[in-house]
C-alpha positions as CSV (number, residue, x, y, z in Angstrom):
1,X,33.7,-29.0,2.9
2,X,31.1,-26.8,4.6
3,X,28.3,-25.7,2.2
4,X,25.6,-23.1,2.8
5,X,22.4,-23.4,0.7
6,X,20.6,-20.1,0.6
7,X,16.9,-21.1,0.3
8,X,13.7,-19.8,2.0
9,X,12.1,-23.2,2.0
10,X,14.0,-26.3,3.1
11,X,11.1,-28.4,1.9
12,X,11.4,-27.6,-1.8
13,X,12.5,-30.5,-4.0
14,X,15.6,-28.7,-5.3
15,X,16.8,-27.5,-1.9
16,X,16.3,-31.1,-0.5
17,X,18.2,-32.7,-3.3
18,X,21.2,-30.4,-3.1
19,X,21.3,-31.0,0.7
20,X,21.1,-34.8,0.2
21,X,23.8,-34.8,-2.6
22,X,26.2,-32.7,-0.5
23,X,25.8,-35.0,2.5
24,X,26.1,-38.2,0.3
25,X,29.4,-36.9,-1.0
26,X,30.7,-36.3,2.6
27,X,30.2,-32.6,3.1
28,X,28.5,-30.7,5.8
29,X,25.6,-28.8,4.3
30,X,23.0,-26.5,5.9
31,X,20.0,-24.6,4.5
32,X,19.9,-21.0,5.4
33,X,16.9,-18.7,5.1
34,X,18.2,-15.9,2.9
35,X,15.9,-13.3,4.5
36,X,17.0,-14.2,8.1
37,X,20.6,-13.3,7.2
38,X,21.8,-9.9,8.3
39,X,25.1,-8.3,7.5
40,X,27.8,-6.3,9.1
41,X,29.4,-4.2,6.3
42,X,32.7,-2.9,7.7
43,X,36.1,-2.3,6.1
44,X,38.3,-5.5,5.9
45,X,36.0,-7.4,8.2
46,X,32.6,-8.2,6.4
47,X,30.4,-10.7,8.2
48,X,27.0,-12.4,7.9
49,X,24.9,-13.2,11.0
50,X,22.1,-15.7,11.1
51,X,19.8,-16.0,14.2
52,X,22.5,-14.7,16.4
53,X,25.2,-16.9,14.9
54,X,28.2,-15.7,12.9
55,X,28.4,-17.5,9.6
56,X,32.2,-17.2,9.1
57,X,33.5,-20.6,8.3
58,X,31.8,-21.7,5.1
59,X,33.7,-22.9,2.1
60,X,30.9,-22.5,-0.6
61,X,27.4,-21.2,-1.0
62,X,24.7,-22.3,-3.2
63,X,22.2,-19.5,-3.9
64,X,18.6,-20.7,-4.4
65,X,17.2,-17.1,-4.5
66,X,13.7,-16.7,-5.6
67,X,12.8,-13.8,-8.0
68,X,10.8,-12.0,-5.4
69,X,13.8,-11.6,-3.1
70,X,16.4,-11.0,-5.8
71,X,17.6,-7.6,-4.3
72,X,18.1,-8.8,-0.8
73,X,19.3,-12.3,-1.8
74,X,22.0,-11.0,-4.1
75,X,23.1,-8.5,-1.3
76,X,23.5,-11.5,1.0
77,X,25.4,-13.5,-1.6
78,X,27.7,-10.5,-2.4
79,X,28.5,-10.5,1.3
80,X,29.6,-14.1,1.2
81,X,31.7,-13.2,-1.8
82,X,33.3,-10.4,0.1
83,X,34.2,-12.9,2.9
84,X,36.0,-15.1,0.3
85,X,33.3,-17.9,0.2
86,X,33.0,-19.6,-3.2
87,X,29.6,-18.9,-4.8
88,X,28.2,-21.5,-7.2
89,X,26.7,-18.6,-9.1
90,X,28.0,-15.1,-8.5
91,X,25.6,-12.3,-7.5
92,X,26.5,-10.3,-10.6
93,X,25.4,-13.2,-13.0
94,X,22.2,-13.6,-11.1
95,X,21.3,-10.0,-11.2
96,X,22.0,-10.0,-15.0
97,X,19.8,-12.9,-15.7
98,X,16.9,-11.7,-13.5
99,X,16.7,-8.4,-15.5
100,X,15.0,-10.0,-18.5
101,X,15.5,-6.9,-20.7
102,X,19.2,-6.5,-19.8
103,X,19.8,-10.3,-20.3
104,X,18.3,-10.1,-23.8
105,X,20.4,-7.1,-24.7
106,X,23.5,-8.8,-23.5
107,X,22.7,-12.0,-25.5
108,X,21.8,-9.9,-28.5
109,X,25.1,-8.0,-28.5
110,X,27.0,-11.3,-28.6
111,X,24.9,-12.6,-31.6
112,X,22.9,-15.2,-29.7
113,X,19.6,-16.2,-31.5
114,X,16.6,-14.5,-29.9
115,X,13.0,-14.0,-30.8
116,X,12.4,-10.5,-32.2
117,X,11.7,-8.4,-29.1
118,X,10.3,-4.9,-28.7
119,X,10.3,-2.6,-25.7
120,X,8.6,0.8,-25.5
121,X,7.3,3.3,-22.8
122,X,4.7,5.4,-24.6
123,X,1.2,4.2,-25.6
124,X,1.6,6.3,-28.7
125,X,4.3,3.9,-29.9
126,X,2.1,0.8,-29.6
127,X,1.2,0.5,-33.3
128,X,4.9,0.8,-34.4
129,X,5.9,-1.7,-31.6
130,X,3.5,-4.4,-32.9
131,X,4.7,-3.8,-36.5
132,X,8.3,-4.0,-35.3
133,X,8.0,-7.5,-34.0
134,X,6.1,-8.8,-37.0
135,X,2.4,-8.2,-36.1
136,X,0.0,-10.5,-34.5
137,X,0.0,-13.1,-33.1
138,X,2.6,-11.9,-30.7
139,X,3.7,-12.6,-27.0
140,X,3.4,-10.0,-24.3
141,X,5.5,-10.5,-21.2
142,X,5.8,-8.7,-17.9
143,X,9.5,-8.2,-17.1
144,X,8.8,-9.2,-13.4
145,X,6.9,-12.4,-14.4
146,X,8.1,-15.9,-13.4
147,X,6.9,-19.5,-14.1
148,X,4.7,-18.3,-17.0
149,X,2.8,-15.8,-14.9
150,X,2.4,-12.5,-16.8
151,X,2.8,-14.0,-20.2
152,X,0.0,-13.4,-22.7
153,X,-0.5,-14.6,-26.3
154,X,-2.4,-11.9,-28.3
155,X,-3.8,-13.6,-31.4
156,X,-5.0,-10.4,-33.1
157,X,-3.7,-7.0,-33.5
158,X,-6.6,-5.5,-31.6
159,X,-6.1,-7.9,-28.8
160,X,-2.4,-7.0,-28.7
161,X,-3.2,-3.3,-28.6
162,X,-5.7,-3.8,-25.7
163,X,-3.4,-5.8,-23.6
164,X,-0.4,-3.6,-24.1
165,X,-2.5,-0.6,-23.2
166,X,-3.8,-2.2,-20.1
167,X,-0.3,-3.2,-18.9
168,X,1.0,0.3,-19.7
169,X,-2.0,1.8,-17.8
170,X,-0.8,-0.1,-14.7
171,X,2.8,1.2,-15.1
172,X,3.9,-2.4,-15.7
173,X,7.1,-3.0,-17.5
174,X,6.5,-5.3,-20.5
175,X,8.3,-6.5,-23.5
176,X,6.7,-7.8,-26.7
177,X,8.0,-10.8,-28.7
178,X,7.3,-12.4,-32.0
179,X,5.3,-15.7,-31.7
180,X,7.3,-18.7,-32.9
181,X,4.5,-20.8,-34.4
182,X,6.7,-23.7,-35.5
183,X,7.7,-24.4,-31.9
184,X,4.3,-25.9,-31.5
185,X,3.9,-24.9,-27.9
186,X,7.1,-26.5,-26.8
187,X,10.5,-25.4,-25.6
188,X,13.7,-27.0,-24.5
189,X,15.3,-26.6,-21.1
190,X,19.0,-27.1,-21.3
191,X,20.6,-27.5,-17.8
192,X,24.2,-26.2,-17.9
193,X,26.8,-27.0,-15.2
194,X,30.3,-25.7,-15.5
195,X,30.2,-24.8,-19.2
196,X,28.5,-28.0,-20.5
197,X,24.9,-29.1,-21.0
198,X,24.5,-32.0,-18.5
199,X,20.8,-32.7,-19.1
200,X,18.0,-31.5,-21.4
201,X,14.3,-31.9,-21.6
202,X,11.5,-30.9,-24.0
203,X,8.6,-29.2,-22.3
204,X,5.3,-29.4,-24.1
205,X,2.3,-27.1,-23.3
206,X,-1.2,-28.6,-22.6
207,X,-3.6,-28.5,-25.5
208,X,-5.0,-25.0,-25.9
209,X,-2.1,-23.5,-23.9
210,X,1.0,-22.0,-25.4
211,X,3.1,-21.7,-22.1
212,X,5.2,-24.9,-21.6
213,X,6.1,-24.3,-18.0
214,X,5.7,-27.3,-15.8
215,X,4.0,-25.1,-13.2
216,X,1.4,-24.4,-15.8
217,X,0.6,-28.1,-16.4
218,X,3.2,-28.7,-19.2
219,X,4.7,-32.2,-19.6
220,X,8.4,-33.0,-19.8
221,X,10.2,-35.7,-21.9
222,X,13.8,-36.5,-22.8
223,X,15.2,-34.7,-25.9
224,X,18.2,-35.1,-28.0
225,X,19.9,-31.7,-28.6
226,X,21.5,-30.6,-31.9
227,X,25.1,-29.3,-31.8
228,X,23.9,-25.8,-32.4
229,X,21.4,-26.0,-29.5
230,X,24.1,-27.2,-27.2
231,X,26.5,-24.6,-28.2
232,X,23.8,-21.9,-27.9
233,X,22.9,-22.9,-24.3
234,X,26.6,-23.0,-23.2
235,X,27.2,-19.6,-24.9
236,X,24.2,-18.1,-23.2
237,X,25.4,-19.3,-19.8
238,X,28.9,-17.9,-20.4
239,X,27.5,-14.5,-21.5
240,X,25.4,-14.3,-18.3
241,X,28.3,-15.3,-16.1
242,X,26.5,-18.3,-14.6
243,X,28.1,-21.6,-13.7
244,X,24.8,-23.3,-13.3
245,X,21.6,-22.3,-15.1
246,X,18.6,-23.4,-17.1
247,X,18.6,-22.0,-20.7
248,X,15.2,-22.1,-22.3
249,X,15.3,-22.5,-26.1
250,X,12.7,-22.5,-28.8
251,X,13.2,-24.5,-32.0
252,X,12.6,-22.1,-34.9
253,X,13.1,-22.4,-38.6
254,X,16.1,-20.0,-38.4
255,X,17.7,-22.0,-35.6
256,X,17.6,-22.2,-31.7
257,X,16.3,-19.0,-30.1
258,X,16.9,-18.3,-26.4
259,X,13.9,-17.2,-24.4
260,X,15.3,-17.0,-21.0
261,X,18.3,-17.9,-18.8
262,X,17.3,-19.0,-15.3
263,X,19.9,-18.7,-12.7
264,X,18.0,-20.9,-10.2
265,X,16.6,-23.7,-12.2
266,X,14.4,-26.4,-10.6
267,X,15.8,-29.9,-10.4
268,X,12.6,-31.9,-10.1
269,X,11.5,-31.8,-13.7
270,X,14.9,-32.3,-15.3
271,X,15.8,-35.2,-13.0
272,X,12.6,-36.9,-13.6
273,X,12.6,-36.5,-17.3
274,X,16.3,-37.5,-17.8
275,X,17.0,-39.9,-14.9
276,X,20.2,-38.0,-14.2
277,X,21.5,-37.0,-10.8
278,X,21.9,-33.4,-11.5
279,X,22.2,-32.4,-7.9
280,X,25.3,-34.6,-7.5
281,X,26.8,-33.0,-10.7
282,X,26.4,-29.6,-9.1
283,X,28.2,-30.7,-5.9
284,X,30.9,-32.3,-7.9
285,X,31.4,-29.1,-9.7
286,X,31.8,-27.2,-6.5
287,X,34.3,-29.7,-5.2
288,X,36.5,-29.0,-8.2
289,X,36.1,-25.3,-8.2
290,X,35.8,-24.1,-4.6
291,X,38.9,-22.4,-3.3
292,X,39.1,-19.6,-0.8
293,X,38.6,-16.2,-2.3
294,X,37.8,-17.7,-5.7
295,X,35.3,-15.2,-7.0
296,X,35.9,-12.5,-9.5
297,X,33.6,-10.1,-7.6
298,X,35.7,-10.1,-4.5
299,X,36.6,-6.5,-3.6
300,X,34.6,-4.9,-6.3
301,X,31.0,-5.7,-5.5
């Protein structure tokens, strides 16, 4: 099988592991810089070109599309789909999950547990917005933030009002969420492949920090999931339409609460914490699923 890995950086751990796993299982794999792809959009003959080469003979594509290039990256992936190449994750699922507000609305509609979340436009509505999510302390998040960047814990009502006003003054899109104190600065990353949780880790924030992201210095350890947590993660992946994703869950008194669904989860932390060859599991899933024209989005964009 010939597999394209869409990634801007071939040196990243996740990209290298996927390349290694594909080659170890006997496939021809290649890392392709997403932003160097250019497309010929024509009726009945869509094509993708890369540094003067026509990419017309791939069986599957693995999108490792960074948040900053979501628009162009999903356009490239959509073009592969139009050409009948099997996508590990479809462009529509990636677009859903990258829009934090839309993803929470979709999960909410299906009854998935979530932190109480507020969204408003006018500064005049800030007092009611704070009351709506249960008052301070509360968490304020930039909708475009990644890896814990743009996430602020406001411990008092006055601090919350000041931070929200500042973000709104910069025309930044934010959402406000209740602070889940009982989570103790920890969350659980559930790694879903093909409708099942194949690995899970607990991420613990550093002392004095509430963000548990490994990029923010958090630590990772093996964790045993409850049945409800496992079902929540699988359900969230299905609602987003993602074959492979990381589902971040908080342990709250009222049950598991989904914080985010990541369509391009890193492999380094989860493989180190669990000792599992997650990259090989992903390639094995592609082997079972990849068939010509096997994408729901073919022909409808």
